[in-house]
DSSP file (Angstrom, degrees, kcal/mol; ACC not computed):
  #  RESIDUE AA STRUCTURE BP1 BP2  ACC     N-H-->O    O-->H-N    N-H-->O    O-->H-N    TCO  KAPPA ALPHA  PHI   PSI    X-CA   Y-CA   Z-CA
    1    1 A M              0   0    0      0, 0.0     2,-0.2     0, 0.0     0, 0.0   0.000 360.0 360.0 360.0 131.1   74.6   89.5  127.9
    2    2 A E        -     0   0    0      1,-0.0     2,-0.4     0, 0.0     0, 0.0  -0.529 360.0-147.4 -79.6 142.0   73.4   90.6  124.5
    3    3 A Q        -     0   0    0     -2,-0.2     2,-0.5     2,-0.0    -1,-0.0  -0.903   8.4-138.4-108.7 139.0   74.6   88.9  121.4
    4    4 A S        -     0   0    0     -2,-0.4     0, 0.0     1,-0.1     0, 0.0  -0.807   4.1-157.9 -95.2 133.7   75.0   90.7  118.2
    5    5 A N        +     0   0    0     -2,-0.5     2,-0.3     2,-0.0    -1,-0.1  -0.026  43.0 143.6 -96.8  29.8   73.9   89.0  115.0
    6    6 A Q        -     0   0    0      2,-0.1     2,-0.2     3,-0.0    -2,-0.1  -0.551  31.5-164.2 -74.0 128.4   76.2   91.2  112.9
    7    7 A S    >   -     0   0    0     -2,-0.3     3,-1.4     1,-0.0     4,-0.1  -0.538  36.4 -98.0-105.2 175.2   77.7   89.3  110.0
    8    8 A C  G >  S+     0   0    0      1,-0.3     3,-1.1    -2,-0.2     8,-0.1   0.716 117.3  68.7 -66.1 -20.0   80.6   90.2  107.8
    9    9 A T  G 3  S+     0   0    0      1,-0.2    -1,-0.3     7,-0.0    -3,-0.0   0.723  97.4  51.6 -73.6 -18.6   78.2   91.4  105.1
   10   10 A T  G <  S+     0   0    0     -3,-1.4    -1,-0.2     2,-0.0    -2,-0.2   0.328  86.2 114.8 -98.7   8.0   77.2   94.4  107.3
   11   11 A M  S <  S-     0   0    0     -3,-1.1    -3,-0.0    -4,-0.1    -4,-0.0  -0.389  76.4-100.8 -73.5 153.6   80.8   95.5  108.0
   12   12 A R     >  -     0   0    0      1,-0.1     4,-1.9    -2,-0.1     3,-0.2  -0.408  32.8-114.6 -66.4 151.9   82.1   98.8  106.7
   13   13 A P  H  > S+     0   0    0      0, 0.0     4,-2.2     0, 0.0    60,-0.2   0.861 116.5  54.7 -58.1 -36.0   84.1   98.5  103.5
   14   14 A M  H  > S+     0   0    0     58,-0.4     4,-2.6     2,-0.2     5,-0.2   0.894 105.2  52.6 -66.7 -38.1   87.3   99.7  105.4
   15   15 A E  H  > S+     0   0    0     -3,-0.2     4,-2.5     1,-0.2     5,-0.2   0.920 110.1  48.7 -62.1 -42.6   86.9   97.0  108.0
   16   16 A K  H  X S+     0   0    0     -4,-1.9     4,-2.5     1,-0.2    -2,-0.2   0.917 111.5  49.6 -61.7 -43.2   86.7   94.3  105.3
   17   17 A A  H  X S+     0   0    0     -4,-2.2     4,-2.5     2,-0.2    -2,-0.2   0.905 111.5  48.5 -64.3 -42.0   89.8   95.8  103.6
   18   18 A I  H  X S+     0   0    0     -4,-2.6     4,-2.8     2,-0.2     5,-0.2   0.929 113.1  47.2 -64.6 -45.0   91.8   95.8  106.8
   19   19 A R  H  X S+     0   0    0     -4,-2.5     4,-2.5     1,-0.2     5,-0.2   0.903 113.2  48.9 -63.4 -40.6   90.8   92.2  107.6
   20   20 A M  H  X S+     0   0    0     -4,-2.5     4,-2.2    -5,-0.2    -2,-0.2   0.919 113.3  46.8 -65.0 -43.3   91.6   91.1  104.1
   21   21 A L  H  X S+     0   0    0     -4,-2.5     4,-2.6     2,-0.2    -2,-0.2   0.937 114.5  46.1 -63.9 -47.8   95.0   92.8  104.2
   22   22 A A  H  X S+     0   0    0     -4,-2.8     4,-2.5     1,-0.2     5,-0.2   0.912 113.5  49.3 -63.3 -43.1   95.9   91.5  107.7
   23   23 A G  H  X S+     0   0    0     -4,-2.5     4,-2.3    -5,-0.2    -1,-0.2   0.893 112.1  48.5 -63.0 -40.1   94.8   87.9  106.8
   24   24 A T  H  X S+     0   0    0     -4,-2.2     4,-2.7    -5,-0.2     5,-0.2   0.933 112.4  48.1 -65.6 -46.2   96.8   88.0  103.5
   25   25 A F  H  X S+     0   0    0     -4,-2.6     4,-2.5     1,-0.2    -2,-0.2   0.917 113.5  47.1 -61.5 -43.7   99.9   89.3  105.3
   26   26 A V  H  X S+     0   0    0     -4,-2.5     4,-2.2     2,-0.2     5,-0.2   0.933 113.7  47.6 -65.0 -45.6   99.7   86.7  108.1
   27   27 A T  H  X S+     0   0    0     -4,-2.3     4,-2.2    -5,-0.2    -2,-0.2   0.934 114.7  45.3 -62.1 -46.6   99.1   83.9  105.6
   28   28 A I  H  X S+     0   0    0     -4,-2.7     4,-2.8     1,-0.2     5,-0.2   0.916 113.5  49.5 -64.3 -42.6  102.0   84.9  103.3
   29   29 A S  H  X S+     0   0    0     -4,-2.5     4,-2.3    -5,-0.2    -1,-0.2   0.848 110.1  50.6 -69.4 -31.7  104.4   85.5  106.2
   30   30 A V  H  X S+     0   0    0     -4,-2.2     4,-2.0     2,-0.2    -1,-0.2   0.918 112.2  47.5 -68.4 -42.8  103.6   82.1  107.8
   31   31 A I  H  X S+     0   0    0     -4,-2.2     4,-2.6    -5,-0.2     5,-0.3   0.941 115.2  45.1 -62.2 -46.8  104.2   80.3  104.4
   32   32 A L  H  X>S+     0   0    0     -4,-2.8     4,-2.7     1,-0.2     5,-1.8   0.877 111.4  53.9 -64.8 -36.8  107.5   82.2  103.9
   33   33 A G  H  <5S+     0   0    0     -4,-2.3    -1,-0.2    -5,-0.2    -2,-0.2   0.857 113.7  42.0 -65.0 -34.8  108.5   81.5  107.5
   34   34 A Y  H  <5S+     0   0    0     -4,-2.0    -2,-0.2    -5,-0.1    -1,-0.2   0.908 128.3  26.5 -77.4 -44.0  108.0   77.8  107.0
   35   35 A F  H  <5S+     0   0    0     -4,-2.6    -3,-0.2    -5,-0.2    -2,-0.2   0.757 133.0  23.4 -95.2 -26.1  109.5   77.4  103.6
   36   36 A V  T  <5S-     0   0    0     -4,-2.7    -3,-0.2    -5,-0.3    -4,-0.1   0.863 122.0 -24.0-107.8 -65.0  112.1   80.3  103.3
   37   37 A S    > < -     0   0    0     -5,-1.8     3,-1.8     1,-0.1    -1,-0.3  -0.981  43.2-129.2-155.7 139.0  113.3   81.6  106.7
   38   38 A P  G >  S+     0   0    0      0, 0.0     3,-1.6     0, 0.0     4,-0.3   0.677 101.0  79.2 -64.5 -14.6  112.0   81.7  110.2
   39   39 A Y  G >  S+     0   0    0      1,-0.3     3,-1.5     2,-0.2     4,-0.4   0.734  77.3  72.2 -65.0 -20.4  112.7   85.4  110.3
   40   40 A W  G X> S+     0   0    0     -3,-1.8     4,-1.2     1,-0.3     3,-0.9   0.740  81.5  72.0 -65.6 -21.7  109.5   85.9  108.3
   41   41 A F  H <> S+     0   0    0     -3,-1.6     4,-2.1     1,-0.3    -1,-0.3   0.748  85.4  66.8 -65.3 -21.6  107.6   85.1  111.5
   42   42 A L  H <> S+     0   0    0     -3,-1.5     4,-2.2    -4,-0.3    -1,-0.3   0.848  97.1  53.3 -65.4 -33.0  108.7   88.5  112.8
   43   43 A F  H <> S+     0   0    0     -3,-0.9     4,-2.3    -4,-0.4    -1,-0.2   0.893 106.6  51.9 -67.0 -39.1  106.5   90.0  110.1
   44   44 A T  H  X S+     0   0    0     -4,-1.2     4,-2.3     1,-0.2    -2,-0.2   0.917 109.9  49.7 -60.5 -43.2  103.6   87.9  111.5
   45   45 A L  H  X S+     0   0    0     -4,-2.1     4,-2.7     1,-0.2    -2,-0.2   0.902 108.6  53.0 -61.7 -42.1  104.4   89.3  114.9
   46   46 A F  H  X S+     0   0    0     -4,-2.2     4,-2.3     2,-0.2    -2,-0.2   0.914 109.3  48.2 -60.6 -44.4  104.4   92.8  113.6
   47   47 A V  H  X S+     0   0    0     -4,-2.3     4,-2.3     2,-0.2    -1,-0.2   0.924 112.9  48.4 -62.9 -44.4  101.0   92.4  112.0
   48   48 A G  H  X S+     0   0    0     -4,-2.3     4,-2.1     1,-0.2    -2,-0.2   0.910 112.4  47.6 -62.8 -43.1   99.6   90.9  115.3
   49   49 A L  H  X S+     0   0    0     -4,-2.7     4,-2.7     2,-0.2    -1,-0.2   0.870 110.8  52.5 -66.3 -36.4  101.1   93.7  117.4
   50   50 A N  H  X S+     0   0    0     -4,-2.3     4,-2.1    -5,-0.2    -2,-0.2   0.908 109.7  48.5 -65.7 -41.8   99.7   96.4  115.0
   51   51 A L  H  X S+     0   0    0     -4,-2.3     4,-1.5     2,-0.2    -2,-0.2   0.905 112.7  49.6 -62.2 -41.4   96.2   94.9  115.2
   52   52 A F  H  X S+     0   0    0     -4,-2.1     4,-1.2     1,-0.2    -2,-0.2   0.939 111.9  45.9 -64.3 -48.2   96.5   94.8  119.0
   53   53 A Q  H  X S+     0   0    0     -4,-2.7     4,-2.9     1,-0.2     5,-0.3   0.864 110.6  53.9 -66.4 -34.3   97.7   98.4  119.3
   54   54 A S  H  X S+     0   0    0     -4,-2.1     4,-1.9     1,-0.2    -1,-0.2   0.825 104.8  54.7 -70.4 -28.3   95.0   99.7  116.9
   55   55 A S  H  < S+     0   0    0     -4,-1.5    -1,-0.2    -3,-0.2    -2,-0.2   0.816 115.9  39.0 -71.0 -28.4   92.3   98.0  119.0
   56   56 A L  H  < S+     0   0    0     -4,-1.2    -2,-0.2    -3,-0.2    -1,-0.2   0.866 128.0  29.9 -85.5 -40.5   93.5   99.9  122.0
   57   57 A S  H  < S-     0   0    0     -4,-2.9    -3,-0.2     2,-0.2    -2,-0.2   0.733  91.2-132.3 -95.3 -23.9   94.3  103.3  120.5
   58   58 A G  S  < S+     0   0    0     -4,-1.9     2,-0.5    -5,-0.3    -4,-0.1   0.462  70.9 115.8  82.6   0.3   91.8  103.4  117.6
   59   59 A W        -     0   0    0     -6,-0.3     2,-0.4     4,-0.0    -1,-0.3  -0.892  40.6-179.1-107.2 132.5   94.6  104.5  115.2
   60   60 A C     >  -     0   0    0     -2,-0.5     4,-1.6     1,-0.1     5,-0.1  -0.968  20.7-161.2-135.8 117.9   95.5  102.2  112.3
   61   61 A L  H  > S+     0   0    0     -2,-0.4     4,-2.4     1,-0.2     5,-0.2   0.895  95.4  56.2 -63.0 -41.0   98.3  103.0  109.8
   62   62 A A  H  > S+     0   0    0      1,-0.2     4,-2.9     2,-0.2    -1,-0.2   0.880 104.2  54.0 -60.8 -37.5   96.9  100.5  107.3
   63   63 A E  H  > S+     0   0    0      2,-0.2     4,-2.2     1,-0.2    -1,-0.2   0.902 109.4  47.7 -63.4 -41.1   93.5  102.3  107.4
   64   64 A Q  H  X S+     0   0    0     -4,-1.6     4,-1.9     2,-0.2    -2,-0.2   0.912 113.7  47.1 -65.7 -42.1   95.2  105.6  106.6
   65   65 A I  H  X S+     0   0    0     -4,-2.4     4,-1.5     2,-0.2    -2,-0.2   0.936 113.6  47.4 -65.7 -46.5   97.2  104.1  103.7
   66   66 A L  H  X>S+     0   0    0     -4,-2.9     5,-2.7     1,-0.2     4,-0.5   0.885 110.7  51.9 -63.3 -38.9   94.2  102.3  102.3
   67   67 A S  H ><5S+     0   0    0     -4,-2.2     3,-0.6     1,-0.2    -1,-0.2   0.872 107.7  51.8 -68.0 -34.9   92.0  105.4  102.5
   68   68 A K  H 3<5S+     0   0    0     -4,-1.9    -1,-0.2     1,-0.2    -2,-0.2   0.819 110.5  49.3 -68.0 -29.2   94.6  107.4  100.6
   69   69 A L  H 3<5S-     0   0    0     -4,-1.5    -1,-0.2     2,-0.1    -2,-0.2   0.545 117.8-116.6 -83.2  -7.7   94.7  104.8   97.9
   70   70 A G  T X<5 +     0   0    0     -3,-0.6     3,-0.5    -4,-0.5     2,-0.5   0.633  68.3 140.3  82.6  14.2   90.9  104.9   97.8
   71   71 A I  T 3 <S+     0   0    0     -5,-2.7    -1,-0.3     1,-0.2    -2,-0.1  -0.785  70.3   6.9 -94.5 131.3   90.5  101.3   98.9
   72   72 A G  T 3  S+     0   0    0     -2,-0.5     2,-0.5     1,-0.3   -58,-0.4   0.546  97.0 124.2  79.6   6.9   87.7  100.5  101.4
   73   73 A V    <   -     0   0    0     -3,-0.5    -1,-0.3    -7,-0.2     2,-0.1  -0.882  61.3-127.7-103.8 127.4   86.3  104.0  101.1
   74   74 A E        -     0   0    0     -2,-0.5     2,-0.0    -3,-0.1    -3,-0.0  -0.436  30.2-108.6 -70.2 145.2   82.6  104.3  100.0
   75   75 A S     >  -     0   0    0     -2,-0.1     4,-1.7     1,-0.1     5,-0.2  -0.328  24.4-114.0 -70.8 158.6   82.0  106.6   97.1
   76   76 A Q  H  > S+     0   0    0      1,-0.2     4,-1.9     2,-0.2     5,-0.2   0.862 115.0  54.8 -61.9 -37.3   80.3  109.9   97.7
   77   77 A A  H  > S+     0   0    0      1,-0.2     4,-1.6     2,-0.2    -1,-0.2   0.895 108.1  47.2 -66.2 -41.1   77.2  108.8   95.7
   78   78 A S  H  > S+     0   0    0      1,-0.2     4,-1.1     2,-0.2    -1,-0.2   0.818 110.2  54.1 -72.6 -28.3   76.6  105.7   97.7
   79   79 A Q  H  X S+     0   0    0     -4,-1.7     4,-1.0     2,-0.2    -2,-0.2   0.899 109.7  46.3 -69.1 -40.5   77.0  107.6  101.0
   80   80 A T  H  < S+     0   0    0     -4,-1.9    -2,-0.2     1,-0.2    -1,-0.2   0.826 109.6  54.0 -73.2 -30.4   74.4  110.1  100.0
   81   81 A S  H  < S+     0   0    0     -4,-1.6    -1,-0.2     1,-0.2    -2,-0.2   0.774 110.1  48.1 -74.0 -24.0   72.0  107.4   98.9
   82   82 A K  H  < S+     0   0    0     -4,-1.1    -1,-0.2    -3,-0.2    -2,-0.2   0.674  91.3  96.2 -87.1 -18.8   72.3  105.7  102.3
   83   83 A S  S  < S-     0   0    0     -4,-1.0     2,-0.1     1,-0.1    -3,-0.0  -0.441  88.3 -99.4 -74.1 146.3   71.7  108.8  104.3
   84   84 A P        -     0   0    0      0, 0.0     2,-0.3     0, 0.0    -1,-0.1  -0.372  36.5-124.8 -66.6 141.7   68.2  109.4  105.6
   85   85 A K              0   0    0      1,-0.1    -4,-0.0    -4,-0.1     0, 0.0  -0.642 360.0 360.0 -88.3 143.5   66.2  111.9  103.5
   86   86 A R              0   0    0     -2,-0.3    -1,-0.1     0, 0.0     0, 0.0   0.412 360.0 360.0 -98.0 360.0   64.7  114.9  105.3
């Protein structure tokens, strides 16, 4: 079985943004669930289920929202500089 030596530094900007958002939501909801109300754990469950369904379907609502806000989207100039020249 081949192993990939891909690190987080080679991830697409959108992947980093999604991971950061999900990690932040889970951490905050666990803290709120412990100190405020156990009902906050339902938000943790929602984030986990959303991650699971997006891995199966390839569709992620957070990705659409972040891209509309311009977060995690590479600028047009950086995309053209990375593309191979003919």
